[in-house]
N, C-alpha and C positions, 0 to 999 in steps of 0.2 A: 504494500500500500504506500502511496506517496501523497503527502500533504505539503503543498508548496515545494520547497527544496528538501524536505525531510523524508527519508525513507524509513518506514516502519515494517519490519519483517521478522521472520523466524528462521532459525537454522537448527540442525541437529549436530551435536558434538559435545566437546568438553570445554566448559567456560574458562577453566584455568589455563587453556592453551590458545586462547584467541589472541591473534597478533595485530588485528586491524581496528581495534577499538581503544579509545583513551582510558576508559574506566569500565570495570565490571562491578556488578552489584552482588554483595554477599548477603544471603538470608541468615542473619546472625541471631544470637540470643541476647538478652538484656545486658549481660556482663561484657560482651564483645571480646571475650577471651578465648573463643574457639569452642567447638563442640563436635557433634557427630555430623555425618552426612556431608553436604556441600560446604558447610561452615568449616569443618575440620579439614576438608580437602584444600580449600583456599588457603588456610593457615599453613598447612604442610608445604604447599607449593610456593608460598611467599617466603617462608623461612622465619626465623626468630625475630627479625626486625619488625614484622607486622604485629606480633604479639606485644612487643615492647611498646610500640606506639599506641596500641589499643589500651594498654594499661593506663596510660596518661589521659585517656578520654573519660575514664570513670563511668563507663556504661552508656546505655541509650534507652530511652523510653520506647514502649511499643508504638509503632507507627512513625517513629522518628528516624533520622538518618545522620550518620557521621561519615567523615571522609578521612582516609589515610593514604600514604604512599602504597605502591604495589610491590616494592622490594624485588623479589626474584621472579615475580610474574611478568609476562611480556606486555604489561600495560603501565600507564602512568599512575593511576589511582585505583583504590578500592573504595566503593561506597557501601557502608554497612547499614542495613535496615532491619528492624525487628518486627516480624509479622505476628499477628494475633493468633492465639490458640482458639480454635472453634469451640464455643460453648452453647451451641444450639441456635445461634443467630440473635440472641437477645442481649448481648454484651458489647454492642457497638463494633462487632467484628468487621462488618462491611466497611464502615467509615475508617477504621484503623488500617485495613488492608489498602484502601485507596490512599490513605496518608502515606503509606510506605512508598508507593509509586510517585505521588506528588512531591514528597519531600526529597526523595532521591533525585528526581528530575530537577527540582528547584535548586538543590545543592550543585548539581552538575552545571546548570546554566550560570549560577553565581560564580563558578570557578572558570567559566569559559570553555568547559568541556563540550566538544562537538559530537562525540559518539559514545554510546554506552550500551552494555549488554546486561539484561536481567535474567535471572533464573526464574522458575516459578516460586512464589512466596507463600508459605503457610499451608501448602497442600500435602506435605509429608507428615511428619509426626505431629504437627500442629492440627491436623485433621480437617482443614477447611475444605468443603465440598469442591471438587475440581471444576465443575461447570460454573458455579458461582464465582470462584476465584478467577477463572479465565475471563468471564464477562466484566468483572470489576477491573482487572488488569488492562484489558484492551480499551475499554471506554475511558479509563483515567488517563492512559498514555495518549490516546488520540485527542482527548480534550485538551491536555496540557500542550501538545505540539501545536494544535490549532490556535491556542491562546498565546503562544510564544513564537510567532512566525520568524523564521530565519535564525533561530537560536541553536538549533540542533541539525546535524547532517544525517545522523542515523541512530535509530533506537531499535534494538532487537531483543528477542528472547532466545535463549539457548536451551535445547531439550536433549535429553538422552533417550527419550521415549518418542517414537515416531507417531503413535496414536495421539499423544498429547499435542505434539506439533501440529497435526492435522486439524485438531479442534480449534487452536488459536488461528490457524490460517483461514478456517471457515468464518470465524468471527471477524477477522480483518477484511475479508472479502465482502461480507455483509455491510460492514461499516463504510467501506469504500463505495459500494453501490448506493448506499442511502445517504451519504454525507458529502455534498459538494464542497470543494475547497473553500469557497467564500461563504460568508454568513448568508442565511436566507434573506431575501429582499424584504421580508416582513419585519426585520429588526430595525428599529429606529434608534440611533444613538441618543443616549440620555434618557430614554424611556424604559424603565425597568420591566414593565408588563410585556414589552415586545420580546423579552428573553424567556418568558414563561413557556413551559415549566422550568424554573431555575434548577439546575443540577438534576434535571430529569423528573423532579417530583414536587417542588416547592412552588406555592402560589402566593402572590401578594394580597394581603388583607387591607393594609392601610399605611399611609406615611405617618411616622411617629416623631420625626424630627428633621431639622435641616440646619446646616451651619456653613461656614466658609469652606469646609473641607468635605462636603458631600451631603447627601440625603440619606435618611435612615428609615427603613420600612419594617413592618411586622409581616412575617411570612409564615405559612403553615403547610404541612403535608399530613396526610392520613395514612396510617399503616397499622396493621394488627388491630383494626377497629379502634384506634386511638389517634387523637389529634396531637401533633407535635408542633411546637412554636419555636421560631428563631427570629433573630433580627438580621437584616441585610443592610450594609452600608454601601451606597453606590457613589463612586467618585468619577466624574467625567473629566477627561484630560484631552483638550483644553475645556475650560468651563463654559465657553460660548464660542460661536463662530466669529464674534468680534475680536477675540484674541488672535485668531489666525489672520484676520484682515490687518490687525495692528502689526503683526510680524511682516506681512507683505509690504506694508507701507514703509517699514524700516529697511527694505531692500533685501530681505532674506529670500533665498531661493526656495522652491518647493521642497527640494531634497534636504536643505538645511532645516526647514520648519519641521519636516517629518523626523529628522534626527533629534531635534530639540525636544519634541514631545516624547519620543521613544526613550530618551535619557531620563525624562521625568518619570516615566513608567518603570524604568529599571531601578530608580531609587526607591520607588514604592515597593517593588518586588523585594528589595533587600529588607525593607521594614517588615513585610509579610513573613519573610523567612525568619527574621528575628522573633516575631510573635509566635511562629510555629515552634521555635526552639523553646519558648517559655510556656507552651501549651501544657495545661495541667497544673501550672504553678498556682498556689493559693493566692487569692485576693487579686488576681489579674483576669480580666474578661477574656475568655478563650475564643480564638478564631476556630471555626469548625470547617470552613471551606472557602475557596476563593475562585474567581474567574477573571481573566483579562481578555476582553473582547475588542478587536480592532473595529473602528467605526467603518460603516459601509454606506454607500449611496443606494437609492431605490433599486438599482439594477443588481445590487449585491457586490459591487466592486469596492475594494478597500479605499478609504479616504484617509485624511489626516486625523489622528486622535484615537482614543481608547476609552472604553468604559471598564472600570475596575469594580467588581462586586465582591464584597467580603461578608460571609455569613458568620454570625457570632451568637453567643448565648443571648437569650432574650430575658432581660432583667429589668426590674423597676429602677428608674433613675432616683438618685438621692433627692433631687428636687421634688419629684412627685411624692416620695415617701414623707418628706418634711413639709409639704405644702400646707400653709396656714397654721403652722405650729413652730414653736421654738424648742429645739431639743434640749434636754438637760445635760449636765456635765458628764454623766455616766455614758450617755449615748455618743457625745462628741469625742470622749476619750476612746471609746470602743472604735469609732470610725478612724481616729488618728492611729491607733495601734494597727488596725487592719491595713491602712494605706502605707504605714511604715513597712509592713511585711511585703507589700507589693513593691515598694521601692528597694527593699533588700534584694529582690529578684532582679530588678532593673540594674542595680549596681553590680550584681554578679555577671550580667551580660554586658556591662559597660554602656548602659543606656541611660540617657537623660530624657525624661518625659517632656519637659518644657511647657506643659499646658495643664497643670493641676488646677482644677476649678470644679465647682459643684456639678456642672453639666457632664463632666467626664467621670463621675463617681456613681456606682450602681450598687444595689442592695439585693441579695437573693432571699429566698423564702426562709432561710435559716438565720437571717439577721446579720449575715456577713457582708462587709463592704468590699467592692472590687473596683480596681482602676481600669478604665478603658480609654479608647481613642488615642492610639499612639501615632496618629497621622503626621505629627511634626516632631516626633522624637528623633534623637540623634545619638550615635555612639560617641562616648567621651573623647576618643582619640581624634574625632573629626570636629571638635567643638571650639577650640581656641579662637577667640575673636570672631565668633559666628554672628549671624544676623539676629536681630531682636525679635524673632518669631515667637508668638505666644499671645496670651490675653493680657493686655497692659494692666488691668485691674489687679492681677495676681502676680505680676512680673517682678522678679528681683531687680534691684537697682543696677547691678552690673550688666544684666542683659539689656536693659533699657538704654544704657550708655554705650552699648556695643563693646564692652570690655570682656576680657577672658573670664570664664566662669567654670564651675565644676558641678558635681551632682547635688551639692546642697542648695542649689537654686530651687530644686523640687521641694525640699524641706521648708524653704522660705514660703513658697506658695501654699503648702499644706498648713503651715502656721497661720497664714492670713485667712485661709478658708475656715479653719477652726475658730479663729477670732470672730469672723463674720457670723458663724452659726450661733455663737454664744452671745453675740451683741445684737440680737433681734434682727438678724440678716443685714446688718450694716457694717461695712468695712471701716477701718480706722479713719478718724477725722471727718466722717460723715455726720450730718445733723443727728442729734439723739432722737430715738423713738419717743413719741409718735410724730415728731415734726415732719413736715413735708420735705421731699427731696427734689431739687431742681437740677437741670443738666450741669449748671456751673458748679454745683456742690461736688459732683463726682470729679470734675477736672481739678478743683482746688484741693480736694482730699488726696488725690493721687500726687499732686505737686508737693504737698507737705510730706507725704510718705517717702517719695523719691529724693527729697532734699536731706533726709536723714533725721528728721524730727522724731523723738521717741514716741512710740505708740501709746495712746492713752490707756489707762487701766479700765477694765470693763466692770461696771457696777454689778455686784453680786457674784463675781467669779473669784474663787479662792486665790490667795497669794501663790500657792504652790502651782496651780495650773497656769496662772498668769505668767509665772516665771518661765515655764516651758514654752508658752506661746511666744514670749518676747525673745527667748534665745533662738528659737527656730526661725523667727522673722527679724533677726538682728540686721541692722543696716550694713555693717561690715561682715563680709563672708567669713572672715577669720573668727568672728565672735559667735558663729552659729554652731550647731551640731555638725561634727565632721561627716557623719553618715547616718543612715536610717536606723541602724541598730542602736546607736546612742539615744536617739530620740524615743524609740520604741521602749527601751529599758526604763527611761524616766517616766513615760506614760503608764507603763505597767506598774511601776513602784507607786505612782500617785494613785492609780486605781485600786491598789490593794490596801491603801491606808484606811 
């Protein structure tokens, strides 16, 4: 099968002896330290260097992917992915298996790998039904290749069994016959309903939010006589046809404009990969699936731009939960501890969120708070003297002044948000409740805060909690908590008093 310039095919042979692919995929266990079957064969063929590098990776979650050198194998890389154990189909096995393929392909694309070979995943001792595994594998790979045009030259499966190879070939033939290379002409860029059913089974119920970085929708699907709910964020790049016209007026060629927006999508892809790496981390809103669709004209031909759709957990926003009420100290401290846990995970992956604010905080049915919307996050090693992207109302002074900053800018924003919640939803220097607020009040309050004026004490808030808030949101970054663990420890100690 061929999609664009990418060949998708199957071969029969030994995956450890392939010489014409840059990377092979290993169906590994969670330890990544080798095992039986293909996993053991790849480790034996690669030699002890592979095991040594795998020790440093400290394992991999089910559905995740990790990359190493290939050592004595005739390839450049080995991508290790951990397939799910079949438990009757009621333990997210299908989603996890699709994750194996998506994350392996995403890792390959992020490293500039142009060709890779898969084995079958989870169909051996893990017990995944062969027909279902084949359908998931083929559909996931084809969808990924279609959504990432020009990024891969060849994707293949390698089989030792001729019968299994024939079943994959049949699936690929059916996909090729029923799936034209271009998107169907019914797809309208920027209109989410034209992509229905999303990921084959999800339908839009309503739009639930919109911001400068996209629209958010409530979607649902029905399976096993039960309705499942998710949220989908849709980001259109560019945001409007006017952006393309502005590029043309600047003298940019069509090829340069395409390249410009493709690079924007590639940066977003890196952020999605980072979020996939943090999937399952406590107190962080989980990404469940994503799609990158090139824009097309009514005839189905590709034009400039992309729609990026990200499916996430559907949770109640903190704003909705707290609507019309002022939370007590206990609830705010709980929220602060939960978000410090989220920021601990961010620090582990060297991520600065840069947009901590009430709209990006969510609450699940168990009362746990989660941090979402990493659309403008950045890795720390890319941050020195970065742009002042973020929401000015919660922005640390050094970001506002285009100065170098570190991860404690997120703690600054968290401290301000906690201050606001405890101060009857009013940020520092705003008129006291119940006085009316005018537009100039917001501008004046922000000017006072960014000038370094000490934040006023909140009436009715204890000195102990006030001290934590003032330290988190200190004007000088040197006076703040160094990391989320420090702030979390003090909030826990305060809550236990």
